C-alpha positions in Angstrom: 35.6 130.5 139.3 32.7 129.5 141.5 31.8 126.7 143.8 32.9 123.2 142.7 30.1 121.1 141.2 31.0 118.2 143.5 30.1 120.5 146.4 26.8 121.7 144.8 28.0 124.4 142.4 27.1 124.8 138.7 29.2 122.4 136.4 31.4 123.8 133.7 29.8 121.6 131.1 26.3 120.1 130.9 26.2 118.6 127.4 28.0 115.5 126.2 31.2 115.5 124.2 31.4 113.7 120.8 29.5 110.5 120.6 31.4 107.3 119.9 31.5 105.2 117.8 30.7 107.3 114.8 28.5 105.7 112.0 26.3 106.6 109.1 24.9 105.1 105.9 28.2 103.5 105.0 27.9 101.0 107.8 24.2 100.3 107.1 25.0 99.7 103.4 27.9 97.4 104.2 25.8 95.4 106.7 23.0 95.1 104.2 25.5 93.6 101.7 26.5 91.0 104.2 22.9 90.2 105.1 22.0 89.7 101.4 25.1 87.6 100.7 23.8 84.9 103.2 27.5 84.3 104.1 27.5 85.9 107.5 30.5 84.2 109.1 34.2 84.3 108.7 34.2 83.3 105.1 32.4 86.4 103.9 34.7 88.1 101.3 34.6 91.3 103.4 36.8 89.6 106.0 39.6 89.1 103.5 39.0 92.6 102.1 39.4 94.0 105.6 42.5 91.9 106.3 44.2 93.4 103.2 43.1 97.0 104.0 44.1 97.0 107.6 47.5 95.3 107.0 48.2 97.8 104.2 47.3 100.7 106.5 49.9 99.4 109.0 52.6 98.7 106.3 52.5 94.9 107.0 52.7 92.2 104.4 50.1 90.0 106.0 47.0 90.3 108.2 44.9 87.8 110.1 41.5 89.0 111.5 40.2 87.3 114.7 37.5 87.4 117.3 39.2 89.8 119.7 42.5 91.2 120.8 42.9 88.7 123.6 42.9 85.7 121.3 45.3 87.5 118.9 47.9 87.7 121.6 47.4 84.0 122.5 47.6 83.1 118.8 50.7 85.1 118.2 52.5 83.4 121.2 51.4 80.0 120.1 52.4 80.6 116.4 55.8 81.8 117.6 56.3 78.5 119.5 56.1 80.0 123.0 55.4 77.2 125.5 55.7 75.9 129.0 59.0 76.8 130.6 59.5 79.9 128.5 59.5 83.4 130.0 57.9 86.4 128.2 58.7 90.0 129.4 55.6 92.2 129.7 54.8 95.6 131.2 52.8 95.9 134.5 50.8 98.7 133.0 48.3 97.2 130.5 45.0 95.4 130.2 45.3 92.0 131.9 45.2 90.1 128.6 48.8 91.1 127.8 50.0 88.9 130.7 47.3 86.3 130.9 47.8 85.4 127.2 51.3 84.3 128.3 49.9 82.0 131.0 47.3 80.6 128.6 50.1 79.1 126.4 51.8 77.7 129.5 54.6 80.3 129.7 55.6 82.7 132.5 55.0 86.4 132.3 57.9 88.5 133.7 56.9 92.0 134.7 59.4 94.7 134.0 58.9 98.4 135.0 57.9 101.3 132.7 59.7 104.6 131.9 58.2 108.1 132.0 56.2 107.4 128.8 54.3 104.6 130.6 55.9 102.1 128.3 58.4 99.3 128.9 61.8 100.6 130.0 64.3 99.1 127.6 67.2 99.3 130.0 65.3 97.2 132.5 64.2 94.8 129.8 67.8 94.0 129.0 68.6 93.4 132.7 65.6 91.0 133.0 66.6 88.7 130.2 67.5 85.2 131.3 68.3 81.9 129.5 64.5 81.2 129.6 63.4 84.4 128.0 61.9 83.8 124.6 59.8 86.9 123.9 58.9 90.5 124.7 55.4 92.1 124.5 55.8 95.9 124.5 52.5 97.7 124.9 52.1 101.0 123.0 50.3 102.5 126.0 47.6 105.1 125.4 48.6 105.2 121.7 52.2 106.2 122.1 54.7 103.7 120.6 57.2 102.2 123.0 60.9 102.7 122.3 61.0 100.6 119.2 64.6 101.5 118.4 65.9 100.1 121.6 63.5 97.2 121.8 64.1 95.9 118.3 67.9 96.1 119.1 67.3 94.0 122.2 65.3 91.3 120.4 67.9 91.1 117.6 70.8 90.8 120.0 69.1 88.1 122.0 67.3 86.3 119.2 63.9 86.9 120.8 60.3 87.1 119.5 58.6 90.5 119.7 54.9 90.8 119.8 53.7 94.4 119.7 50.5 94.9 121.7 48.9 97.6 119.6 45.4 97.5 121.2 45.7 101.3 122.0 47.6 102.3 118.9 45.7 102.0 115.7 47.6 104.1 113.1 50.4 105.1 115.4 53.9 105.6 113.9 57.4 105.5 115.1 59.9 107.4 113.0 57.3 107.4 110.2 56.8 103.7 110.3 53.6 102.0 111.5 53.3 100.1 114.7 52.6 96.5 114.1 55.3 96.3 111.4 58.3 96.2 113.7 57.9 92.9 115.6 57.2 89.3 114.6 53.5 90.2 115.2 51.4 93.2 115.9 48.2 92.5 117.9 45.3 94.9 117.6 41.9 95.0 119.4 38.5 96.3 118.0 36.8 96.1 121.4 34.0 98.6 122.0 36.1 101.4 123.4 39.0 101.2 121.0 39.7 103.9 118.4 38.7 101.5 115.7 35.8 99.2 116.7 33.2 96.8 115.7 32.1 96.1 119.2 34.6 93.2 119.4 37.3 91.9 117.1 41.1 91.5 116.8 43.9 91.5 114.3 47.4 90.3 113.8 49.9 92.0 111.4 53.1 90.3 110.4 55.8 90.5 107.7 56.5 86.8 108.0 54.6 84.6 105.6 55.1 81.4 107.6 53.9 83.0 110.9 50.9 84.4 109.1 49.9 81.0 107.8 50.4 79.4 111.2 48.3 82.1 112.9 45.6 81.8 110.3 45.5 78.1 110.8 45.2 78.3 114.5 42.3 80.8 114.2 40.6 78.5 111.7 40.5 75.1 113.4 43.9 74.0 112.2 43.1 74.2 108.5 45.6 75.5 106.0 45.0 78.0 103.2 43.6 76.2 100.2 43.0 73.0 102.2 39.8 71.0 102.4 37.1 71.8 105.0 37.7 68.6 106.9 41.4 68.6 106.7 43.2 69.8 109.9 46.9 70.1 110.2 47.6 71.5 113.6 45.8 72.2 116.9 43.6 75.1 116.3 40.2 76.6 117.4 37.6 78.9 116.0 38.8 82.5 116.4 37.3 83.8 113.1 36.0 87.3 112.7 32.5 87.5 111.2 31.4 89.2 108.0 29.3 91.6 110.1 32.3 92.9 112.0 34.5 93.1 108.9 31.8 95.2 107.1 31.7 97.7 110.0 35.5 97.8 110.3 36.0 98.5 106.6 33.7 101.6 107.0 35.3 102.6 110.3 38.7 102.4 108.7 37.8 105.1 106.2 37.3 107.5 109.0 40.4 106.7 111.0 43.0 109.0 109.4 40.8 112.1 109.9 40.0 111.0 113.5 43.7 110.6 114.2 44.3 114.2 113.0 41.5 115.4 115.3 42.9 113.6 118.3 46.3 115.0 117.7 45.0 118.6 117.2 43.0 118.3 120.5 46.0 116.9 122.3 48.1 119.9 121.2 45.5 122.2 122.5 45.4 120.5 125.9 49.2 120.4 126.1 49.4 124.1 125.4 46.6 125.2 127.8 47.2 122.8 130.7 50.9 123.2 130.9 50.9 126.1 133.3 49.2 124.2 136.2 51.8 122.9 138.6 49.2 120.4 139.9 49.5 118.2 136.8 52.1 116.7 134.5 51.1 116.2 130.9 51.9 113.1 128.8 55.6 112.7 128.1 55.9 112.2 124.3 59.1 110.7 122.8 60.3 113.0 119.9 60.6 109.9 117.7 56.9 109.3 117.8 55.6 110.7 114.5 52.0 109.8 115.1 50.4 109.2 118.5 46.9 107.7 118.3 45.7 109.2 121.6 43.5 106.4 122.6 43.9 107.9 126.1 45.1 111.3 127.3 46.9 110.4 130.6 47.6 113.0 133.2 49.8 112.7 136.3 48.9 114.6 139.5 51.6 116.3 141.6 50.4 114.7 144.8 53.5 115.7 146.8 52.7 119.3 146.4 49.1 118.9 147.5 49.0 116.7 150.7 45.7 114.9 151.2 44.7 115.0 147.5 44.2 111.7 145.7 43.6 111.0 142.1 40.2 109.6 143.0 39.1 112.9 144.6 40.4 114.8 141.6 38.6 112.6 139.1 35.3 112.9 141.1 35.6 116.6 141.0 36.4 116.8 137.3 33.6 114.4 136.4 31.2 116.5 138.4 32.2 119.4 136.2 31.0 117.4 133.2 34.3 116.1 132.0 34.3 112.3 131.3 37.5 110.7 132.8 38.7 107.6 134.5 40.8 106.9 137.5 42.7 104.3 135.4 44.4 101.3 136.7 44.1 100.8 140.5 47.3 98.9 140.7 49.9 97.2 138.4 48.8 94.0 136.7 50.9 91.7 139.0 48.7 92.7 142.0 45.7 90.9 140.5 45.0 87.6 142.3 45.4 85.6 139.1 49.2 86.2 139.5 49.5 85.2 143.1 51.5 82.1 142.2 54.0 84.2 140.1 55.3 86.7 142.6 58.8 85.5 142.1 58.9 86.8 138.5 57.8 90.4 139.4 60.8 92.7 139.0 61.0 95.9 141.1 58.4 98.2 139.5 58.2 101.5 141.5 57.3 103.5 138.4 54.3 101.4 137.7 53.3 101.7 141.4 53.6 105.4 141.2 51.7 105.7 138.0 48.8 103.8 139.4 48.7 106.1 142.4 48.9 109.4 140.6 47.7 109.0 137.0 44.2 109.2 135.5 43.0 109.8 131.9 40.4 111.6 129.9 37.9 109.5 128.1 38.8 109.2 124.5 35.5 110.5 123.0 36.7 114.0 124.3 39.6 113.8 121.8 37.1 113.6 118.9 35.2 116.7 119.8 35.6 120.0 118.0 38.6 121.9 119.5 36.2 124.7 120.5 34.6 122.3 123.0 38.0 121.3 124.5 38.0 124.8 126.1 35.5 123.4 128.6 38.1 120.7 129.6 40.6 123.4 130.3 38.1 125.5 132.2 37.1 122.5 134.3 40.7 121.8 135.1 41.3 125.4 136.1 38.2 125.5 138.3 39.2 122.3 140.1 42.8 123.5 140.4 41.5 126.8 142.0 39.2 124.9 144.3 42.1 122.7 145.5 44.2 125.8 146.2 41.3 127.1 148.4 41.1 123.9 150.3 37.7 122.9 148.9 38.6 119.2 148.5 40.3 118.8 151.9 
């Protein structure tokens, strides 16, 4: 298939894939309405409108918008009464906020290994529970829901709090039910790279009215719904989402269902056409997942069969062919220096270590491209695969 682009050959693809985020006149009109309202902050009516729309989309009774997905995790923990001395089980494969949010409320994150879906392994979660365990934060990694059957069973048996980290999983479903509606809270992010974005922003879903009110109060300087401006009932801060962000998110939400269909269609195409390469292992999808949001398309390399190959070499070669991709996490969360004082609470996590050594992912804008263009992804994989077989990357 020719000389690899990383070695000076012609790349498979020279033009970009789909641009992200997508916008048109709907966003412009909505922003103009906020501008002309002269209520630009968190009390713009579009914030409440978005809270209702996003909660409904995820089949949750209540929704609280906030500044970002990091503070929604912190707020959910604080509203649930998690405090110093408590332990919270988290996966070692996630963005750092999943674990640092636990530290920020004074509790201790306990890292428990993943299974072959890259999500928390429920059997290991059960084994890690101690008398100090108060909560679990499963991450729906890459947009695939964690095993919510097993995890909800665990939290009910042990009377634990469950906060679903849904930052990757807007619109994902488990057995036909939306993520963010299983736990005490669902925490979402609208950071710039997420499937639904306003540049920044976050959201909490819950079916518990009391928890919703506490979370809203924490995000709004300790006020209560219907209370006076200068009345403060609990320790809070300002985590409010602005009218600008809500306006953009309302418009973006109208596109999300179709975008999820496009992502799923492209994932099916990749699954079908990449399956024959013994170099790679495709994402393992639990059959109970009824909608995967494909924020990422993770791929594992069979490094044992190709001595000397690393995921970094492969990603460099694939990128040179015009395919945007990322080497992913360099190591599990607990190897970050911020956790140096918490080594005693790291359980044995060999699967997380292996994943960080052999797994990378395609950039998610690829998943929004017309399926016709996904053929270039397959061609690039085939070209690099052939090049490795000929020893070009040795």
